[in-house]
C-alpha positions as CSV (number, residue, x, y, z in Angstrom):
1,M,-32.9,-32.5,-10.7
2,L,-32.7,-34.8,-13.7
3,S,-33.0,-31.8,-16.0
4,I,-30.0,-30.1,-14.3
5,L,-28.0,-33.3,-14.6
6,A,-28.8,-33.5,-18.2
7,W,-27.9,-29.9,-18.8
8,L,-24.5,-30.5,-17.1
9,G,-23.9,-33.5,-19.3
10,V,-23.9,-36.1,-16.4
11,S,-26.4,-38.9,-15.9
12,N,-26.5,-39.2,-12.1
13,A,-25.6,-37.5,-8.8
14,A,-22.4,-39.5,-8.4
15,E,-21.0,-38.1,-11.7
16,L,-22.0,-34.6,-10.6
17,K,-20.0,-35.1,-7.3
18,N,-17.0,-36.2,-9.2
19,L,-17.2,-33.2,-11.6
20,L,-17.4,-30.8,-8.7
21,G,-14.4,-32.5,-6.9
22,D,-12.2,-32.1,-10.0
23,S,-12.7,-28.3,-10.2
24,P,-10.0,-26.0,-8.6
25,P,-11.1,-24.0,-5.6
26,S,-12.2,-20.5,-6.3
27,S,-10.1,-17.5,-5.0
28,S,-10.6,-13.8,-4.9
29,S,-6.8,-13.2,-5.6
30,P,-5.4,-13.6,-9.1
31,S,-2.7,-16.3,-9.6
32,P,0.9,-15.1,-9.5
33,Y,2.3,-13.8,-12.8
34,T,5.3,-15.8,-14.1
35,P,7.4,-13.9,-16.7
36,S,8.2,-15.8,-19.9
37,S,11.9,-15.1,-19.5
38,A,14.3,-14.6,-16.6
39,V,15.2,-11.0,-15.5
40,R,18.8,-10.1,-16.5
41,T,21.0,-9.0,-13.5
42,P,23.0,-5.8,-14.3
43,D,26.8,-6.4,-14.6
44,I,27.8,-4.6,-11.4
45,P,31.2,-5.6,-10.0
46,G,30.9,-7.7,-6.9
47,A,27.2,-8.5,-7.5
48,R,26.0,-12.1,-7.1
49,A,22.5,-12.8,-8.5
50,G,20.2,-14.6,-6.0
51,N,22.8,-14.5,-3.1
52,A,21.7,-11.9,-0.5
53,G,24.6,-13.1,1.7
54,N,27.1,-11.2,-0.5
55,D,25.5,-7.7,0.0
56,D,28.3,-6.6,2.3
57,E,31.0,-7.9,-0.1
58,S,29.3,-6.0,-3.0
59,K,29.2,-2.7,-1.1
60,R,32.9,-3.1,-0.3
61,D,33.8,-3.7,-3.9
62,L,31.8,-0.7,-5.1
63,S,33.2,1.6,-2.5
64,T,36.9,0.9,-3.6
65,P,38.3,3.5,-6.0
66,S,38.9,1.8,-9.3
67,S,41.2,4.4,-10.9
68,D,43.6,7.3,-10.2
69,P,42.9,10.4,-12.3
70,T,46.5,11.5,-12.2
71,E,47.8,8.1,-13.3
72,G,45.1,7.9,-16.0
73,A,46.1,11.4,-17.4
74,L,49.8,10.4,-17.5
75,K,49.1,7.1,-19.2
76,A,47.0,8.9,-21.8
77,I,50.1,10.9,-22.9
78,S,52.1,9.5,-25.8
79,V,55.6,9.9,-27.1
80,G,55.8,13.0,-29.3
81,D,53.1,14.9,-27.3
82,C,53.9,18.4,-26.1
83,L,52.7,19.9,-22.8
84,A,52.3,23.3,-21.3
85,V,54.1,22.5,-18.1
86,Y,57.3,23.8,-16.5
87,D,59.4,23.7,-13.3
88,T,58.3,26.5,-11.0
89,G,61.7,26.5,-9.3
90,R,60.2,26.0,-5.8
91,G,62.0,22.6,-5.6
92,G,65.3,24.4,-5.8
93,T,68.1,23.1,-8.0
94,T,67.9,19.5,-6.9
95,S,64.3,18.6,-7.6
96,I,61.5,19.7,-9.9
97,D,58.2,21.2,-8.8
98,W,55.9,20.9,-11.8
99,S,53.5,23.7,-12.5
100,V,50.4,21.4,-12.3
101,D,49.6,18.3,-10.3
102,V,47.7,16.6,-13.1
103,P,49.1,16.9,-16.7
104,P,46.8,18.9,-19.0
105,E,45.8,17.8,-22.5
106,P,48.6,18.0,-25.0
107,V,49.0,21.1,-27.1
108,S,50.5,21.5,-30.6
109,C,54.3,21.3,-30.5
110,A,54.4,24.4,-32.7
111,D,52.3,26.4,-30.1
112,E,54.2,28.9,-27.9
113,Q,52.5,27.3,-24.9
114,A,54.4,24.0,-25.5
115,L,57.2,23.9,-23.0
116,V,58.1,20.2,-22.9
117,R,58.1,17.3,-25.4
118,V,57.6,13.7,-24.4
119,T,60.4,11.6,-25.7
120,A,59.8,8.3,-23.9
121,T,57.6,6.7,-21.3
122,N,58.2,4.3,-18.4
123,T,62.0,4.0,-18.9
124,A,65.2,5.5,-17.6
125,C,65.2,9.1,-18.7
126,P,68.3,11.3,-19.5
127,T,68.8,14.3,-17.3
128,S,71.3,16.4,-19.2
129,Y,70.8,20.1,-20.1
130,G,67.2,20.6,-21.0
131,K,66.1,17.0,-20.2
132,S,64.2,15.7,-17.2
133,Y,61.2,13.5,-16.3
134,W,57.9,13.4,-14.5
135,S,57.5,10.4,-12.3
136,Y,54.3,9.5,-10.3
137,Q,53.5,6.6,-8.1
138,S,49.8,6.0,-7.6
139,A,48.6,5.5,-4.0
140,T,45.6,3.7,-5.5
141,T,47.3,1.1,-7.8
142,G,50.9,1.2,-6.5
143,N,52.1,1.6,-10.0
144,T,54.7,4.2,-11.2
145,T,54.3,6.1,-14.4
146,K,57.1,8.1,-15.9
147,L,57.4,10.6,-18.8
148,C,60.8,11.5,-20.2
149,L,60.7,15.2,-21.2
150,T,62.8,17.5,-23.3
151,R,62.4,21.3,-22.8
152,I,61.2,23.5,-25.7
153,Y,62.7,27.0,-25.6
154,H,61.1,30.1,-27.0
155,A,62.8,33.5,-27.6
156,T,61.5,36.3,-25.3
157,Y,60.5,33.8,-22.5
158,C,62.1,34.0,-19.1
159,M,63.7,31.4,-16.9
160,L,65.3,31.2,-13.4
161,G,69.1,31.5,-12.9
162,Q,71.4,31.2,-9.9
163,Q,74.3,33.7,-10.2
164,S,77.6,33.4,-8.3
165,G,80.1,36.1,-9.5
166,D,80.1,36.0,-13.3
167,S,78.9,32.4,-13.4
168,I,75.2,31.7,-13.8
169,S,73.5,28.3,-13.5
170,L,70.3,28.1,-15.4
171,G,67.2,26.2,-14.2
172,M,66.9,24.4,-17.5
173,M,63.2,23.3,-17.0
174,T,62.0,26.5,-15.3
175,A,59.8,29.2,-16.6
176,V,58.9,32.5,-15.0
177,A,57.1,35.7,-15.8
178,C,59.3,38.3,-17.3
179,R,59.1,40.9,-14.5
180,R,61.3,41.9,-11.6
181,E,60.0,40.2,-8.5
182,P,61.3,37.9,-5.8
183,V,62.3,34.4,-7.1
184,P,62.4,31.1,-5.2
185,V,65.6,30.3,-3.3
186,P,68.3,29.5,-4.3
187,Y,67.6,31.2,-7.6
188,N,68.5,34.9,-7.6
189,Q,68.2,36.0,-11.3
190,I,65.5,36.1,-14.0
191,M,67.1,35.2,-17.3
192,H,65.6,36.5,-20.6
193,I,65.9,34.2,-23.6
194,T,67.2,36.4,-26.5
195,G,67.5,33.7,-29.1
196,V,67.2,29.9,-29.8
197,Y,69.5,29.0,-32.7
198,R,70.9,26.0,-34.5
199,A,74.3,25.7,-32.9
200,P,77.3,26.3,-35.2
201,A,80.5,24.4,-34.6
202,G,82.2,25.7,-31.5
203,A,79.2,27.7,-30.5
204,N,79.5,30.0,-27.4
205,A,78.1,33.2,-26.1
206,N,79.8,35.2,-28.8
207,N,77.4,33.7,-31.3
208,C,74.5,35.4,-29.4
209,S,75.4,38.9,-30.6
210,Q,72.5,40.3,-32.6
211,A,74.4,43.0,-34.5
212,A,77.9,44.2,-35.1
213,G,79.2,46.0,-32.1
214,D,76.6,44.5,-29.8
215,Q,78.0,45.1,-26.2
216,T,75.2,43.0,-24.4
217,R,76.5,40.5,-21.9
218,Y,75.2,37.1,-22.9
219,W,75.2,33.7,-21.1
220,A,74.7,30.7,-23.5
221,W,74.1,27.0,-23.2
222,L,74.1,24.2,-25.7
223,V,70.9,22.1,-25.4
224,D,69.3,19.3,-27.5
225,D,72.5,17.3,-27.2
226,G,74.5,20.2,-28.5
227,A,72.3,20.9,-31.5
228,T,70.7,24.1,-30.2
229,L,72.3,27.3,-28.9
230,L,70.3,28.9,-26.1
231,C,71.2,32.6,-25.6
232,T,70.1,34.6,-22.5
233,T,70.7,37.9,-20.7
234,I,69.9,39.0,-17.2
235,Y,66.4,40.4,-17.4
236,Q,66.5,44.2,-17.0
237,G,62.8,45.0,-17.5
238,G,60.4,46.5,-14.9
């Protein structure tokens, strides 16, 4: 016994008891691991670190749409951009039915696909010959986005017209395939663009003649605030 006490470095049984009493109890399970730094909570909208009572609130926040694709596409368009969109004519002569629900990516204004140019955004837009607008109110945000548009005309393209006697009203923002087929009411003609010219002083349909002695019947309009002469005929193709 004395040799054991000496080996343990104690001189009597009382010191041995005290030594054993100071030792931690043994366990078959390892002690819990404590990381050296706190775990970072991801920045998820509505999340609250360490508060399980907000789970339902977090789910509601995450399930709510945060954006409107149509609104986003309209807001991404800038003044000076050109778009390949047009009025189908299905809205009649009093409203515009755009050819797409969501505006596509802009195209080069020199491209023949470019049919409108954006002249202003989110303001009052002029609606004279060849000018209109695209207005959209988001059901998600409640905000209204507006693009002011000026039509770009290309020779050889076709548009919709409403003829009454010798008078024809042109759907100034319309475009249609150049072929004889039924057109949306109240339009009743397909008009073929024969030329787009810088308007001379006093311009009228007589300035649309393409050669001396030209007997073609032309209908003409001044667009771009009178700077451009738009010449058309009734389409006679197949």
